[in-house]
C-alpha positions in Angstrom: 41.9 -25.6 -10.1 39.3 -26.1 -7.4 35.6 -26.0 -8.1 33.8 -22.8 -7.5 31.6 -22.7 -4.4 27.9 -22.0 -4.5 26.1 -19.9 -2.0 22.4 -19.4 -1.2 21.6 -16.0 0.4 18.2 -14.9 1.5 17.2 -11.3 2.0 19.7 -10.4 -0.6 17.9 -7.7 -2.5 19.5 -4.8 -0.6 21.4 -3.8 2.5 23.4 -6.4 4.3 22.3 -9.3 2.2 23.3 -7.6 -1.1 26.6 -6.6 0.4 27.3 -10.2 1.4 26.4 -11.3 -2.1 28.7 -8.8 -3.7 31.5 -9.8 -1.3 31.2 -13.5 -2.2 30.8 -12.7 -5.9 34.2 -10.9 -5.7 35.6 -14.2 -4.4 34.2 -16.1 -7.4 31.3 -17.8 -5.6 28.2 -18.8 -7.6 25.1 -17.3 -6.2 21.4 -18.2 -5.6 19.8 -15.0 -4.3 16.4 -14.6 -2.6 14.3 -11.7 -1.6 10.6 -11.2 -1.0 10.5 -8.3 -3.6 11.0 -9.7 -7.1 12.2 -6.4 -8.6 14.9 -6.0 -6.0 16.4 -9.4 -6.4 16.3 -9.3 -10.2 18.2 -6.0 -10.0 20.7 -7.5 -7.5 21.4 -10.4 -9.8 22.0 -8.0 -12.8 24.2 -5.8 -10.7 26.4 -8.8 -9.7 26.6 -10.1 -13.2 27.7 -6.7 -14.5 30.1 -5.7 -11.7 31.6 -9.1 -10.9 31.0 -11.3 -13.9 29.6 -14.0 -11.8 26.3 -16.0 -12.3 23.6 -15.0 -9.9 20.2 -16.7 -10.0 17.1 -15.0 -8.5 14.6 -17.0 -6.5 12.0 -14.4 -5.4 9.4 -15.2 -2.7 8.9 -15.6 1.0 12.0 -17.2 2.4 10.0 -19.0 5.1 8.0 -20.9 2.4 9.1 -24.5 2.0 8.4 -24.2 -1.7 10.8 -21.3 -2.0 13.4 -23.1 0.2 13.2 -26.2 -2.0 13.5 -24.0 -5.1 16.7 -22.4 -3.9 18.3 -25.8 -3.1 17.2 -27.2 -6.5 18.5 -24.2 -8.4 21.9 -24.5 -6.7 22.1 -28.2 -7.5 20.8 -28.1 -11.1 22.9 -25.1 -12.1 26.1 -25.5 -10.1 26.1 -29.1 -8.6 26.4 -28.3 -4.9 25.3 -26.2 -2.0 28.5 -25.1 -0.2 27.3 -22.0 1.7 24.0 -20.9 3.0 23.3 -17.5 4.6 19.9 -17.2 6.2 19.8 -13.5 6.2 16.1 -12.7 5.6 14.3 -11.3 8.6 11.6 -8.9 9.6 11.3 -6.3 12.4 7.8 -5.4 13.7 8.1 -2.8 16.5 5.6 -2.7 19.4 5.4 -2.5 23.1 5.1 -5.9 24.9 1.8 -5.1 26.6 0.1 -4.2 23.4 1.9 -6.5 20.9 -0.5 -8.2 18.5 -0.6 -12.0 18.1 -0.5 -11.8 14.3 2.6 -9.6 14.4 4.3 -12.0 16.8 3.5 -15.0 14.6 4.8 -13.3 11.5 8.1 -12.4 13.1 8.6 -16.0 14.3 7.5 -17.5 11.0 10.1 -15.5 9.0 12.9 -15.2 11.5 12.7 -18.5 13.2 10.9 -21.0 11.0 12.4 -19.6 7.8 15.9 -19.9 9.3 15.3 -23.3 10.8 14.0 -25.0 7.7 16.5 -23.4 5.3 19.3 -24.7 7.5 17.6 -28.1 7.6 17.2 -28.3 3.8 20.8 -27.1 3.3 22.2 -29.6 5.8 20.4 -32.5 4.2 22.1 -31.6 0.9 25.5 -30.8 2.4 25.7 -34.1 4.3 25.9 -35.9 0.9 28.7 -33.8 -0.3 32.3 -34.8 0.5 33.2 -31.2 1.5 30.3 -30.6 3.8 29.4 -26.9 3.9 29.0 -23.8 6.0 25.7 -22.3 7.2 25.5 -18.7 8.6 22.5 -17.4 10.5 21.8 -13.7 11.0 21.0 -12.6 14.5 21.2 -9.1 16.0 22.7 -7.2 18.9 19.1 -7.2 20.3 19.7 -10.9 21.2 22.3 -9.6 23.7 21.0 -6.3 25.0 17.4 -5.2 25.5 16.0 -2.6 23.1 12.8 -0.7 23.4 9.7 -2.1 21.5 11.7 -5.2 20.2 10.8 -8.0 22.6 9.5 -10.3 19.9 12.3 -9.6 17.5 14.9 -10.0 20.2 13.3 -13.3 21.2 13.5 -14.6 17.6 17.1 -13.6 17.2 18.1 -15.2 20.6 16.6 -18.4 19.4 18.6 -18.3 16.2 21.9 -18.1 18.2 20.8 -21.1 20.3 19.9 -23.0 17.1 23.5 -22.6 15.8 24.9 -23.9 19.1 22.6 -26.9 19.1 23.2 -27.8 15.5 26.9 -28.4 16.3 25.8 -31.7 17.9 24.3 -33.1 14.7 26.1 -31.3 11.9 29.8 -31.1 13.0 30.3 -34.9 12.5 29.0 -34.3 8.9 31.5 -31.6 8.2 28.9 -28.9 8.3 29.7 -25.7 10.2 27.0 -23.4 11.6 27.7 -19.9 13.0 25.7 -16.8 13.6 26.5 -13.1 12.9 24.9 -10.4 15.1 25.0 -7.0 13.4 24.6 -3.8 15.4 23.4 -0.5 14.0 24.0 -0.5 10.3 23.6 2.2 7.7 21.3 0.8 5.0 18.8 2.3 2.6 16.1 1.5 5.2 17.9 3.0 8.2 18.9 6.0 6.1 15.2 7.0 6.0 15.7 8.1 9.6 17.6 11.4 9.2 18.9 11.2 12.7 20.0 7.5 12.6 23.7 8.1 11.5 24.3 10.9 14.0 22.6 9.1 16.9 24.5 5.9 16.4 27.8 7.6 15.7 27.5 9.1 19.2 26.4 5.8 20.8 29.0 3.5 19.1 32.5 3.4 20.7 34.2 3.2 17.3 32.3 6.4 16.3 30.0 5.3 13.6 27.4 2.7 12.7 28.5 -0.2 10.5 28.3 -0.2 6.8 26.8 -3.2 5.0 30.3 -4.0 3.8 31.5 -4.2 7.4 28.9 -6.9 8.1 29.6 -8.6 4.8 33.4 -8.9 5.5 32.7 -10.7 8.8 30.1 -12.9 7.2 32.4 -13.9 4.3 35.1 -14.8 6.8 32.8 -17.1 8.8 31.7 -19.1 5.7 35.3 -19.2 4.3 37.9 -21.9 4.7 39.8 -19.5 6.9 37.2 -20.2 9.6 37.2 -24.0 9.1 37.6 -24.7 12.8 34.9 -22.3 14.0 31.4 -23.6 14.6 28.5 -22.9 17.0 29.7 -19.3 17.6 28.1 -15.9 17.3 30.2 -13.0 16.0 28.9 -9.6 17.1 29.7 -6.8 14.7 28.6 -3.6 16.4 31.6 -1.2 16.8 31.6 -2.0 20.5 28.0 -1.0 21.3 27.1 -4.1 23.4 30.1 -3.5 25.6 28.5 -0.4 27.1 25.0 -0.5 25.6 23.8 3.1 25.7 20.2 3.5 24.8 19.2 5.6 21.7 16.1 6.7 23.7 17.9 8.5 26.5 
């Protein structure tokens, strides 16, 4: 019987991150879960334990903090012996027009979305390189890295950089047996987007497949990219948007 894999997932307290955690738990993957909100991530771990019977350890805190990154790696090693999968899903969106965007908002977006992703991937790779089976790293981008979207210049910039990071890391990490890919979700119905009463109807009209994604749609694609079924895929970005980027209608028209 093969050893169970262990995954670290940031931003896993709700939405896409939680859906990915549940998908992997259903595949008997041990979990180290992170979210900025301690209550959310504790509840997520309890939910996974009850519904899937899998161990899930909560590491709350800012995912861009080196102390939190180190704690996640250490928890995986001390509890399960390896880091096989890392999904850098945590990110923030701060809307604002380019001409009026505040420096402090820009730096916060880059700190979480870029620095947090970069240094989690770095810490994971330094652990994975010592493992005979290597590992898989998945970064979370966005369709805004491919098509312009009003008031999201800084966010789109941060996500475009993440996709280039995955391509660049192929040079150093492929020889070590470590794969790095990116997933770029489009409009997705989460508890946050559901706060906008027009979100589902708007994006149902704009999306060629007729509806926004569910978190489970994104989770299914993510689980594939970190699985052995994708063992010859690295340096790639998978867009999961129901066809939106093919025609790119604006929600503001």
